N, C-alpha and C positions, 0 to 999 in steps of 0.2 A: 283527572288528575287528583282533584280533591276527594273523590270517592275513594281512591286508593290510599291517599295519606290518612284519612280519618276513619277508614273502615273498622280498624281495631278499636278505636275510641268509641264508636257507636255500639259495637257489640259489647263492650265492657259496661256501657251505661245501662244496658237492659238488666244486668245482674245487680249493678250498684244503686239503681234508682227504681225499684219496683213500686208500682202505683200505691200499694197498700202501706208503704212505709215512708211516703214522702213527708207526711206531717211530723213523723219521729225524727227525721233528718233535719228538720228545721228547729232543732233545739241545741243549745250550746253544748251540752254533754255528748251528743252524737256527731256533731259537726267536725271535731277534730279527727275522729277515726274515718269519716267518710273523706275528708280532705286529703289524708294520708294516702288512701287508696287511689284518689283521682290524680294527685300529684305523682304518684309512683308510675303512672302510665306514661309520663314523659312528654305530654302535650302542652303542659302549662308554660313552657319556654318557647313556644312556636314562634312569637314575635321577636324574641331576643336574637340579635345578629349572630351569625355563625361564628364570627371571630371572637365572640364573647360567650360561647358555649351553647347557644340556642340553635333553633332551626332556620332563623333568618327568613321567615315566610312573611309575605305581605298580609295586611289586614283583609284584602280581598279574598285570599285563600283561606285565611283562618275563620272567615265569616260562617263557612259551613260547619265548623266544629261548634262554634258558639250557638248556631241555630239548633244543632242536634242536641246539645246539652240542655237548652231551654225546653225544647220539645219533650225530652225525656223526664223533665221535672227536676233537674238539679237546681237547688235553691242557693248554693254557694256562689259567690261572685267570681266566677271562672274568668269571664272576659275582662273584668277589672284587674284581676291578678296578672293575666298574661300582658295587659297593657302596662301595668305598673312595673313588672319585672323588666320589661324592655327599656323603660325610661330609666329605672334604677341601674341597670346593667351599663347603659351608656354613660351614666354619671359616675360610674366606678364603685357601686355598691355590690357587695358579694351576696348572692342569692342565699337566703337561710331557709327556704322552703315554706315561708309563711304564706297564708291566705291573705290577700290584700284588698281592701275596699278603696274605692276612689271617691273624692268629695271636694267641694269648694267651700272655703270657710268664710264666715262673715264675722266682723268683730263684735264683741259683747261690750256692755257698758263698763265692766270690770277690766277690760283689756285682754280678755281671753279670745278663743277661737270657737266659733259655733258652726256645726255642720247639721243641717236640718235633714231628717228623714233619709239617712243613708241606707240604701238597699243592701241587705246582707250583712250589715255592720256587726251584728252580734255573733255572726258566724266566722268572722275574720279576726285574726290576731293583730293585724296591722291595718292602718289607714293611710293612704297617700294623699296629702291635703295640699290643695293650691292655696297659698296665702301670701299676700303682699308681694307678688312677683316672684315667689319662690315656691318650691315643692318641699314639703315636710313629711318625712316618714315618722308616723307616731304610733305608739302602742295603744290599742283599743282599751287595755286594762287601765291606762292612766286617764281615761276620760270619764267625765260624769255622763251617766247614760239615762236617757229618757225613752221608754219603749216607743216603737214606731207606730204609726197611725194604722197601718194595714197588715203588718205581719209583726205582732208584738214580741214573738220569741226569736225573730230572726233579724229585724232591722230596728234602727234607733236613731235618735238625734243625739249628737255627741258634743261635748264641750271640754276643751282643754284650757286650763286657766293660764298657761304660759307656753310660749313658743320654745322655751329652753327645754321642754320635754322631748323635743325632736330626737329621734335616734339617728337620723341622717337628713341633710338638706342639700339642695342643689337648684340651679336655675335652668330653666328651659323655656325661653320666651315663645318659641313656636308651638307650644302645647298648652292648651287651656282645658280645665276640667270639664266645663260644659260641653265642649265639642266632643271630647273623648266618650263622655257619658251618653251623649246624644246618639252616636253611632252604635255603641255597644248595646244600649238599652233598646234601640230600634231592632236590632238583631234578636235580642232576647224576647221581645214583644212578639215578633213574628213567629219565633219557635213556639212560644206559648199559645198563641192563636191558633197555629196549626194543630196543636194537641186539642184544643177546645173544639175545633171542627171535627176531629176524629172521635172524640167522646160523644159529640152531639149526633153525628151519623150512626154511630154504633148503637146508642140508645134508641134513636128513631127506628132502627131496623129491628130491635129486640123488644120494644114495648108494644104490646098489642091492645087494641081497643076495638070494640064492635067486630070482633073476628079477624082483624088484620093489623099489620104493623102501622104504627101512626106515620111512619115515613112514606106510606103509600097514599097519604091524604095530600091533596094538592096545596093546601095551605101550609102544611109542614114543609113540603118540598120547595115552596117559594122561600120560606124562611131559611132553609138549609142553602139554597142557591145564593141568597143575598149574603149569608155568612161566608161561603166559599169565595165570593167575589172580594169581600173585604180582606180575607186572609191572604189571597193571592196578590192583592195590591200592596198589603204591607210587607210581604216577602220580597216583592220586586223592589219597593222602596229601600228596604234594609240593604240589599245588595248594592243600590246606588250609594247609599251612605258609606258603605265600606270601600267603595271604588278608589283605591289608592295604590301607588307603587310600593310605598313603605308601610309603616304601621300606623301613621298619624293621618286621620281622616280630614278631609276638606270641610271647613266649618259650615259652609252654605249646604253642601250635599248632606252633611250629617243632620243639620237642622231640618231640611226637607224630609229626610227619612224618618226622623222622630215625630215630626208633625203629622205625617201620614199615618204612622203607626198608632199615634195617640187617637187620632180621629177613627181609625178602624177599631181599636180596642173598645171603645165605648159601645159600638154596635155589636161587636162580636160577643162581648160579655152579656149584653141584653138578650140577644137571640139564643145564645147557649142556655141561659137560665129559663128562657121561655120554652125551649124544646124540652128540657129535662124537668121542668116544674119544681116542686118543692124539694125533691131528692137532690138537686144541684147545690143547695145550701147546707146540707148536712155534713158532718165531719167525716162520715163514711165515704163520701163521694169526693174525688179529686177536683171536680169542677170549681168548687169554691176556692181551692188553693191557687189554681191558675188565675181565677178572676182576681183574687186579691193581689197577686204579683202584677198583673196587668194594670190595675188601678195604682199601685205603688209606683210603678215605672212611669205611668202618666204624670204623676205629681212631682217626680224627682226632677232636679234641674238638668236641662231646661224643660219645662213643661210646654204645654201647647201654646200658651200666650207668649212665652219667651222665644220660642222657635219662630212664631209668626212675626214677632217684632223684629228679630235679627233678619229675617228675609225681607221684611218690608223696609227696614232701614237701609239695607244693601241696595234695594231696588231704587229707592229715592236718592240715594248717593250717585247713582248713575244719570247724570244730567243729560237729558235729550234721548235717553234710551227707552225703547218701548218694552212692554213686558215680554213680548216674543224675543226680542234681542237679549234681554236679561236671562231669560231661561236657556237660550241657545249658548250664550257665552259663559254663564256661571253655573248652570245646573246640568251640565252635560257630563255624565260618569265616564263617557268615553275619553273626554278631554283630560279628566283627572287621572284616568288609568294610563 
């Protein structure tokens, strides 16, 4: 079913996201044109209820689209925009076609709102921010910007000095930014890791040493097998994190998916660079770009520590429950779906 739904989207991505232009697309001056082309495909409203003009799909179905976009190399916050549009539509906001990042804000000493290392923030024109029990839609242009740690041309830490700058605000107590980002980033990481695997296998088959492809050496084959194992595990976890009837993920399943994706990403990046050697860190090769995105998503809220803490606290709150009972009762994607 999902293959039929998103087949056209995947074909379009091949033309919109060629590997040799991925770095160019992660610049502000090119992002608007690319976003217009992506939005025109009509898939960014996939999570918006049908009654409000969208497709009304569940997060479980849209997961395949988000995976394909990340694997293709799309650096724009597609998943965040789709989620934000669904929340905004149900709150009564009229869609204006903007690309929207998602973030959770912390208070500053001056009374402002600070969002640390928001993935894709410089490529989005709006940011939907969770703040003091509310959601605020803010213009990125109104924020003080500090370039991100991993993708300085695409991501940033943002500070708004007053909540009065909000273009729209609403309450949605059943949705929190960390859970939404955990599920969306786990899918994006799984797609990026799948592409790292493809790049590594392709290079191992093409690069020849001592008269044969390096992929024929047992040591390299062992590394590629370990890489494939981590990628498959992360992909399965991302499906688990998106197992929901509607578009809002389960907090514990989302934390589990993000934790597994973070653990896998560390090994995937290390093995990928080991296989490709020095060429992997050059600007000419896309491996470094995918690696930077993976590290950025690892550090974005919630990071590995925060996900592990959330799961541990939930387990400890189950008085008299064993670990097996906790997994069976709370980490079963079948139950959530």
